[in-house]
Residue frames relative to the residue before (quaternion, step in Angstrom):
aa qw qx qy qz dx dy dz
M 1.0000 0.0000 0.0000 0.0000 0.00 0.00 0.00
L 0.3310 -0.7579 0.5300 0.1873 3.54 -0.79 0.99
N 0.2023 -0.7544 0.6111 0.1285 3.58 -1.06 0.75
R 0.0855 -0.7936 0.6017 0.0286 3.53 -0.69 1.05
T 0.2911 -0.7492 0.5689 0.1738 3.55 -0.91 0.89
H 0.1541 -0.7852 0.5968 0.0601 3.54 -0.69 1.13
R 0.1445 -0.7743 0.6118 0.0727 3.55 -0.97 0.83
L 0.0976 -0.8219 0.5613 0.0053 3.54 -0.50 1.24
V 0.0416 -0.7351 0.6755 0.0409 3.52 -1.10 0.79
A 0.3058 0.7762 -0.4743 0.2811 3.54 -0.05 1.25
H 0.6284 -0.4626 0.4550 0.4291 3.47 -1.45 0.04
P 0.6195 -0.5794 0.3628 0.3858 3.65 -0.96 0.72
M 0.6671 0.4991 -0.3260 0.4468 3.63 0.92 -0.79
A 0.6406 0.5053 -0.3277 0.4763 3.58 1.02 -0.76
T 0.6254 0.5357 -0.3349 0.4580 3.58 1.07 -0.75
R 0.6238 0.5360 -0.3389 0.4568 3.57 1.02 -0.81
N 0.6637 0.5079 -0.3136 0.4509 3.58 0.88 -0.88
A 0.6524 0.5164 -0.3124 0.4584 3.58 0.99 -0.84
L 0.6627 0.4965 -0.3029 0.4717 3.57 0.94 -0.90
T 0.6464 0.5327 -0.3206 0.4423 3.57 0.96 -0.88
S 0.6742 0.4967 -0.2932 0.4612 3.57 0.95 -0.88
C 0.6893 0.4969 -0.2911 0.4395 3.60 0.89 -0.94
L 0.7620 0.3938 -0.2029 0.4724 3.57 0.91 -0.95
G 0.5279 -0.6839 0.3864 0.3229 3.60 1.26 0.10
W 0.4415 0.6792 -0.4812 0.3350 3.60 1.12 0.48
S 0.4226 -0.6575 0.5461 0.3014 3.55 -1.16 0.49
S 0.6433 -0.5475 0.3676 0.3889 3.53 -1.21 0.42
T 0.6993 0.4676 -0.2750 0.4656 3.58 1.18 -0.50
T 0.7546 0.3880 -0.2077 0.4868 3.58 1.13 -0.63
S 0.4122 0.7245 -0.4738 0.2841 3.59 1.19 -0.09
P 0.4064 -0.7267 0.4971 0.2440 3.60 -0.87 0.95
L 0.5462 0.6190 -0.4095 0.3883 3.57 1.21 -0.17
R 0.0321 -0.7725 0.6340 0.0161 3.55 -0.94 0.82
L 0.0669 0.8168 -0.5641 0.1007 3.53 0.15 1.28
T 0.2502 -0.7701 0.5724 0.1294 3.56 -0.80 0.97
A 0.4487 -0.6972 0.4928 0.2641 3.55 -0.77 1.06
K 0.0411 -0.7753 0.6301 -0.0087 3.54 -0.94 0.96
K 0.7627 -0.2849 0.2512 0.5234 3.52 -1.18 -0.46
A 0.5408 -0.6519 0.4327 0.3087 3.57 -1.08 0.68
T 0.2109 0.7667 -0.5703 0.2060 3.52 0.71 1.11
A 0.5429 -0.6332 0.4396 0.3333 3.58 -1.06 0.72
T 0.0362 -0.7839 0.6195 -0.0192 3.56 -0.86 1.04
V 0.2639 -0.7805 0.5502 0.1361 3.59 -0.85 0.96
Y 0.0406 -0.7825 0.6212 -0.0122 3.57 -0.90 1.01
N 0.1141 -0.7720 0.6222 0.0628 3.55 -0.98 0.87
F 0.1900 0.7626 -0.6059 0.1234 3.55 -0.86 0.88
H 0.4107 -0.6980 0.5375 0.2348 3.54 -1.32 0.40
C 0.0723 -0.7818 0.6191 0.0199 3.54 -0.92 0.94
S 0.3655 -0.7558 0.5048 0.2011 3.56 -0.78 0.99
A 0.3025 -0.7431 0.5716 0.1717 3.53 -0.87 1.00
P 0.6718 -0.4819 0.3483 0.4418 3.62 -1.18 0.28
T 0.5648 -0.6222 0.4307 0.3293 3.54 -1.06 0.80
T 0.0313 -0.7817 0.6229 -0.0041 3.55 -0.94 0.95
Q 0.3236 -0.7577 0.5388 0.1757 3.57 -0.84 0.96
F 0.0646 -0.7788 0.6236 0.0204 3.54 -0.97 0.92
S 0.0792 -0.7655 0.6337 0.0789 3.53 -1.20 0.48
S 0.5443 -0.6261 0.4472 0.3343 3.54 -1.08 0.73
K 0.3744 -0.7234 0.5331 0.2287 3.54 -0.93 0.89
D 0.5235 -0.6181 0.4761 0.3422 3.53 -1.10 0.67
S 0.4260 -0.7170 0.4957 0.2423 3.54 -0.95 0.89
D 0.3631 -0.7318 0.5373 0.2096 3.54 -1.08 0.78
D 0.7178 0.3574 -0.2514 0.5420 3.58 1.25 -0.01
D 0.6008 -0.5832 0.4202 0.3499 3.53 -1.33 -0.12
T 0.3137 0.7690 -0.5049 0.2351 3.60 1.18 0.40
P 0.4425 -0.6961 0.4839 0.2923 3.64 -0.72 0.97
R 0.0316 -0.7935 0.6076 -0.0120 3.55 -1.03 0.85
L 0.4768 -0.6451 0.5131 0.3053 3.55 -1.19 0.60
T 0.3395 -0.7925 0.4715 0.1852 3.57 -0.43 1.20
H 0.6755 0.4916 -0.3072 0.4557 3.61 1.16 -0.43
T 0.6843 0.4352 -0.2848 0.5111 3.59 1.27 0.08
D 0.4187 -0.7016 0.5199 0.2492 3.57 -0.82 1.02
S 0.4434 -0.7377 0.4488 0.2403 3.58 -0.66 1.12
E 0.7064 0.4534 -0.2673 0.4733 3.61 1.16 -0.47
T 0.7838 0.3121 -0.1714 0.5088 3.58 0.92 -0.83
G 0.3988 -0.7250 0.4721 0.3040 3.59 1.17 -0.49
K 0.5310 0.6424 -0.4039 0.3771 3.59 1.26 0.02
A 0.4985 -0.6431 0.4927 0.3084 3.54 -1.20 0.61
S 0.0483 0.7936 -0.6048 0.0446 3.55 -1.11 0.65
M 0.5013 -0.6183 0.5050 0.3337 3.55 -1.23 0.46
V 0.4334 -0.7163 0.4877 0.2474 3.56 -0.76 1.07
S 0.3940 -0.7058 0.5338 0.2483 3.57 -0.94 0.85
V 0.0888 -0.7892 0.6070 0.0280 3.56 -0.86 1.02
T 0.2641 0.8191 -0.4765 0.1797 3.56 1.30 0.32
D 0.7581 0.4030 -0.2044 0.4703 3.57 0.92 -0.93
K 0.5295 0.6306 -0.4160 0.3858 3.59 1.24 -0.02
A 0.4278 -0.6915 0.5197 0.2623 3.55 -1.03 0.80
P 0.4782 -0.6611 0.4872 0.3112 3.61 -0.92 0.83
T 0.0224 0.7765 -0.6291 0.0261 3.57 -0.97 0.89
H 0.5663 -0.5610 0.4606 0.3904 3.56 -1.28 0.25
R 0.0298 -0.8211 0.5682 -0.0457 3.56 -0.61 1.15
T 0.0315 -0.7889 0.6138 0.0025 3.55 -1.05 0.81
A 0.0198 -0.7806 0.6235 0.0376 3.56 -1.27 0.35
L 0.1427 -0.7540 0.6368 0.0751 3.53 -1.20 0.71
A 0.0000 -0.7860 0.6174 -0.0330 3.57 -0.79 1.08
V 0.1716 -0.7926 0.5797 0.0792 3.57 -1.12 0.64
S 0.0116 0.7517 -0.6588 -0.0291 3.50 -1.37 0.37
S 0.1629 -0.7697 0.6062 0.1168 3.57 -1.30 0.18
I 0.0739 -0.7630 0.6369 0.0819 3.53 -1.24 0.45
W 0.2647 -0.7665 0.5721 0.1227 3.56 -0.84 1.09
L 0.1306 -0.7947 0.5914 0.0408 3.57 -1.01 0.89
P 0.4970 -0.6381 0.4921 0.3220 3.59 -1.12 0.62
G 0.7815 -0.4235 0.2163 0.4039 3.53 -1.32 0.37
V 0.6992 0.4704 -0.2943 0.4509 3.62 0.72 -1.03
A 0.6788 0.4954 -0.2942 0.4552 3.58 0.87 -0.95
F 0.6732 0.4929 -0.3027 0.4606 3.57 0.96 -0.85
D 0.6334 0.5320 -0.3307 0.4543 3.59 1.04 -0.78
L 0.6553 0.4946 -0.3071 0.4812 3.58 0.98 -0.83
L 0.6232 0.5428 -0.3365 0.4514 3.55 1.07 -0.72
K 0.6475 0.5171 -0.3136 0.4637 3.57 0.98 -0.84
R 0.7438 0.3954 -0.2075 0.4973 3.55 1.02 -0.85
N 0.3762 -0.7331 0.4728 0.3122 3.57 1.33 -0.02
G 0.3977 0.7616 -0.4210 0.2907 3.54 1.04 0.88
H 0.4257 0.7004 -0.4805 0.3120 3.62 1.17 0.18
K 0.5441 -0.6773 0.3935 0.3007 3.56 -0.90 0.95
K 0.6330 0.5267 -0.3496 0.4469 3.62 1.16 -0.38
G 0.6490 -0.5431 0.3172 0.4281 3.58 1.24 -0.12
D 0.7951 -0.3032 0.2398 0.4673 3.54 -1.30 -0.46
V 0.3054 -0.8065 0.4812 0.1572 3.57 -0.05 1.34
L 0.7127 0.4820 -0.2811 0.4251 3.58 0.70 -1.04
T 0.6537 0.5055 -0.3222 0.4619 3.59 0.98 -0.76
V 0.6578 0.5006 -0.3108 0.4692 3.57 0.93 -0.88
A 0.6562 0.5064 -0.3104 0.4654 3.60 0.96 -0.87
Q 0.6259 0.5397 -0.3358 0.4519 3.58 1.03 -0.75
I 0.6797 0.4746 -0.2893 0.4786 3.58 0.87 -0.93
A 0.6329 0.5367 -0.3322 0.4484 3.58 0.99 -0.81
G 0.6526 0.5177 -0.3117 0.4571 3.58 0.99 -0.82
I 0.6459 0.5092 -0.3153 0.4734 3.58 1.00 -0.81
Q 0.6491 0.5106 -0.3148 0.4677 3.57 0.93 -0.88
A 0.6659 0.5215 -0.3083 0.4353 3.57 0.89 -0.94
A 0.6276 0.5408 -0.3418 0.4436 3.58 0.95 -0.84
K 0.6855 0.4837 -0.2815 0.4656 3.59 1.00 -0.81
Q 0.7212 0.4252 -0.2368 0.4929 3.59 1.21 -0.44
T 0.2940 0.8150 -0.4734 0.1586 3.59 1.26 0.14
S 0.6813 0.4977 -0.3114 0.4372 3.62 0.84 -0.86
N 0.6346 0.5056 -0.3343 0.4795 3.60 1.23 -0.32
L 0.6984 0.4588 -0.2584 0.4848 3.57 1.25 -0.39
I 0.7481 0.2902 -0.1556 0.5761 3.58 1.04 -0.84
P 0.4678 -0.7617 0.3564 0.2719 3.60 -0.26 1.26
L 0.8043 0.3227 -0.1642 0.4711 3.61 0.82 -0.89
C 0.4353 0.6743 -0.4741 0.3619 3.59 1.24 0.37
H 0.4342 -0.6855 0.5215 0.2638 3.56 -1.12 0.71
P 0.4702 -0.6259 0.5255 0.3331 3.62 -1.05 0.63
L 0.0807 -0.8203 0.5662 0.0001 3.58 -0.75 1.06
L 0.3753 -0.6772 0.5806 0.2519 3.53 -1.20 0.62
L 0.1820 -0.8180 0.5397 0.0806 3.56 -0.06 1.30
T 0.2824 -0.7671 0.5555 0.1525 3.54 -1.00 0.86
H 0.8009 0.0451 -0.0282 0.5965 3.59 1.23 -0.26
V 0.0751 0.7485 -0.6576 0.0406 3.55 -1.14 0.81
S 0.0964 0.7714 -0.6266 0.0556 3.55 -0.92 0.92
V 0.0912 -0.7676 0.6334 0.0356 3.54 -1.09 0.82
D 0.0588 -0.8092 0.5845 -0.0130 3.56 -0.65 1.14
L 0.1198 -0.7930 0.5963 0.0352 3.56 -0.95 0.92
K 0.0638 -0.8044 0.5904 -0.0164 3.57 -0.94 0.95
L 0.3511 -0.7297 0.5522 0.1984 3.57 -0.97 0.93
V 0.0188 -0.7782 0.6275 -0.0187 3.56 -0.96 0.96
E 0.3037 -0.7742 0.5302 0.1653 3.58 -0.57 1.17
D 0.5567 -0.6341 0.4284 0.3233 3.57 -1.04 0.83
E 0.0570 -0.7676 0.6372 0.0395 3.50 -1.19 0.73
A 0.7080 0.4466 -0.2605 0.4810 3.57 0.90 -0.93
S 0.4775 -0.6880 0.4746 0.2708 3.55 -0.97 0.92
S 0.6404 0.5466 -0.3221 0.4329 3.60 1.23 -0.33
S 0.4415 0.7040 -0.4638 0.3073 3.59 1.24 0.00
P 0.6424 -0.5617 0.3551 0.3817 3.63 -1.11 0.56
T 0.7255 0.4242 -0.2560 0.4776 3.62 1.09 -0.53
A 0.5471 0.6697 -0.3871 0.3200 3.59 1.21 -0.22
A 0.7636 0.3735 -0.1936 0.4898 3.58 1.03 -0.74
G 0.8889 -0.0320 -0.0105 0.4568 3.54 -0.50 1.24
I 0.6401 0.5429 -0.3439 0.4210 3.63 1.15 -0.06
Q 0.6048 0.5892 -0.3558 0.4006 3.57 1.08 -0.71
K 0.1210 -0.7861 0.6045 0.0442 3.53 -1.11 0.77
G 0.8346 0.2315 -0.1557 0.4751 3.52 -1.18 0.56
G 0.6083 -0.5919 0.3477 0.3984 3.57 1.15 0.48
L 0.5108 0.6477 -0.4254 0.3723 3.60 1.24 0.16
R 0.4156 -0.6989 0.5274 0.2462 3.54 -1.07 0.75
G 0.3922 -0.7225 0.5234 0.2242 3.54 -0.93 0.93
G 0.0897 -0.7949 0.5967 0.0630 3.54 -1.28 -0.15
R 0.3963 -0.7077 0.5319 0.2431 3.54 -1.27 -0.20
V 0.3247 -0.6792 0.6139 0.2374 3.49 -1.40 0.25
D 0.1941 -0.7654 0.6052 0.1014 3.58 -0.70 1.10
I 0.1324 -0.8145 0.5647 0.0136 3.55 -0.81 1.05
E 0.0638 -0.7714 0.6327 0.0254 3.57 -0.98 0.91
S 0.0858 -0.7924 0.6038 0.0146 3.55 -0.86 1.00
R 0.0507 -0.8042 0.5921 -0.0146 3.59 -0.63 1.16
V 0.0209 -0.8003 0.5973 -0.0479 3.55 -0.87 1.04
A 0.0189 -0.7907 0.6118 0.0003 3.57 -1.11 0.71
C 0.0707 0.7767 -0.6256 0.0215 3.53 -1.26 0.48
M 0.3274 -0.6584 0.6199 0.2742 3.52 -1.37 0.09
G 0.3507 0.7778 -0.4407 0.2790 3.56 0.01 1.22
N 0.6545 -0.5426 0.3962 0.3469 3.51 -1.45 -0.06
T 0.7826 0.1973 -0.1199 0.5781 3.58 1.22 -0.18
G 0.6368 -0.6076 0.3491 0.3217 3.55 -1.20 0.57
V 0.4086 -0.7249 0.5147 0.2066 3.54 -1.31 0.35
E 0.2550 0.7907 -0.5197 0.1992 3.59 1.14 0.53
M 0.6679 0.5053 -0.3139 0.4474 3.59 0.92 -0.86
E 0.6263 0.5331 -0.3371 0.4582 3.56 1.04 -0.70
A 0.6584 0.4965 -0.3097 0.4734 3.58 0.98 -0.83
L 0.6516 0.5134 -0.3111 0.4637 3.59 0.97 -0.85
T 0.6541 0.5157 -0.3140 0.4555 3.58 0.95 -0.86
G 0.6464 0.5235 -0.3200 0.4536 3.58 0.96 -0.82
A 0.6795 0.4888 -0.2905 0.4637 3.58 0.93 -0.92
T 0.6699 0.5121 -0.2993 0.4466 3.58 0.99 -0.84
V 0.6957 0.4672 -0.2843 0.4656 3.58 0.82 -0.95
A 0.5916 0.5471 -0.3745 0.4587 3.61 1.07 -0.56
A 0.6613 0.4906 -0.3061 0.4779 3.61 0.95 -0.84
L 0.6441 0.5130 -0.3221 0.4672 3.59 0.97 -0.80
T 0.6390 0.5254 -0.3275 0.4565 3.59 1.04 -0.71
V 0.6070 0.5273 -0.3535 0.4780 3.59 1.03 -0.71
F 0.6301 0.5302 -0.3298 0.4616 3.57 0.95 -0.86
D 0.6816 0.4971 -0.2933 0.4497 3.58 0.82 -0.97
M 0.6855 0.4981 -0.2861 0.4474 3.57 0.95 -0.87
C 0.7683 0.3864 -0.1781 0.4783 3.58 1.11 -0.70
K 0.5016 0.7111 -0.4101 0.2731 3.60 1.18 -0.29
A 0.5374 0.6412 -0.4068 0.3669 3.60 1.17 -0.37
V 0.7469 0.3640 -0.2182 0.5119 3.62 1.09 -0.58
G 0.7968 -0.1878 0.1010 0.5654 3.59 1.22 0.20
K 0.2710 -0.7887 0.5358 0.1317 3.53 -0.84 1.00
D 0.4534 0.6895 -0.4445 0.3485 3.59 1.28 0.24
M 0.3498 0.7103 -0.5256 0.3112 3.55 0.64 1.15
V 0.2000 -0.7776 0.5900 0.0852 3.54 -1.17 0.66
I 0.2243 -0.7493 0.6081 0.1360 3.56 -0.76 1.05
G 0.2917 -0.8117 0.4898 0.1268 3.56 -0.62 1.18
E 0.8257 -0.2392 0.1679 0.4825 3.53 -1.26 -0.45
V 0.1188 -0.7377 0.6608 0.0712 3.52 -1.09 0.86
K 0.1923 0.8074 -0.5272 0.1819 3.59 -0.53 1.10
V 0.4779 -0.6185 0.5391 0.3138 3.52 -1.32 0.43
M 0.2679 -0.7831 0.5432 0.1410 3.57 -0.68 1.06
E 0.7893 -0.1446 0.0918 0.5897 3.57 1.05 -0.69
K 0.0299 -0.7680 0.6383 0.0418 3.51 -1.29 0.39
T 0.1400 -0.7835 0.6006 0.0767 3.57 -1.18 0.59
G 0.7115 0.4647 -0.3352 0.4068 3.54 -1.30 0.34
G 0.7171 0.4517 -0.3238 0.4206 3.52 -1.31 0.27
K 0.7502 -0.4210 0.2838 0.4236 3.54 -1.36 0.11
S 0.7167 0.4591 -0.2608 0.4556 3.59 0.98 -0.83
G 0.4531 -0.7308 0.4254 0.2823 3.59 1.25 -0.07
T 0.7726 -0.3414 0.2763 0.4585 3.54 -1.16 -0.74
Y 0.0650 -0.7707 0.6336 0.0190 3.54 -1.09 0.86
K 0.0195 -0.7792 0.6263 0.0150 3.56 -1.07 0.80
H 0.4186 -0.7089 0.5169 0.2347 3.53 -0.90 1.00
N 0.0417 0.8288 -0.5557 0.0512 3.59 -0.71 1.00
Q 0.4618 0.6708 -0.4625 0.3505 3.59 1.19 0.36
H 0.2457 -0.7332 0.6148 0.1549 3.51 -1.22 0.68
G 0.7181 -0.4739 0.2902 0.4189 3.55 -1.22 0.43
S 0.6706 0.5115 -0.3102 0.4387 3.60 0.89 -0.90
E 0.6530 0.5228 -0.3191 0.4455 3.60 1.10 -0.63
R 0.6766 0.4991 -0.2968 0.4528 3.58 1.19 -0.47
Q 0.5000 0.6636 -0.4373 0.3441 3.59 1.18 -0.31
G 0.7930 0.2799 -0.2300 0.4899 3.53 -0.97 0.92
H 0.6697 0.4639 -0.3035 0.4942 3.56 1.28 0.03
G 0.5710 -0.6392 0.3667 0.3618 3.56 1.23 0.37
I 0.5887 0.5602 -0.3739 0.4470 3.58 1.21 0.38
């Protein structure tokens, strides 16, 4: 629905008539009670809804990248139609990491956190999240996933430049991180990158929740799609390094 802003400069009585006509009020039931005064110019701003008009994005004749979830004519967001796409086998792998300070990481290694088995709970949370992606991301299509796996691996800190190495460690314990891999597959009309990303992200958030009682000095690192297969665009593999992304807002 298009919203047009009308700007009126009129006598109060003429303005009342214009508002009454636009908003569908009768002359007897209109809630406006405007008293005629001197014919001084008065400015009124209001929004009047025009009849609904359907627009669809036109196919581009060039190779200019475009946002598929945004209508090129109206600028409004919309769910992309995948009705005419042929179902293919699609997969995606996404990763994330979360760094923990010494005490939290030591308890994680020993499975000593009071909330229980952190890695198992985070794994299940990631799988659940991947299946619920369309309920979390507004314009994602509901997909019948044929496979979801979330794997978590403990990696003890070695480099002094790690987020937990400077000033976060306690009790002489070395911190570390949890590396998370989320793999998703389906036979469908659209890709599963968002499902893989959601699984990896929620697994990291769950580790944070399970470990925050002993310290909130945790850092969730890069979340990214490492590879995807299937669909019109074929196979994609992530090959950028941190230094290559500097200056590109990433």
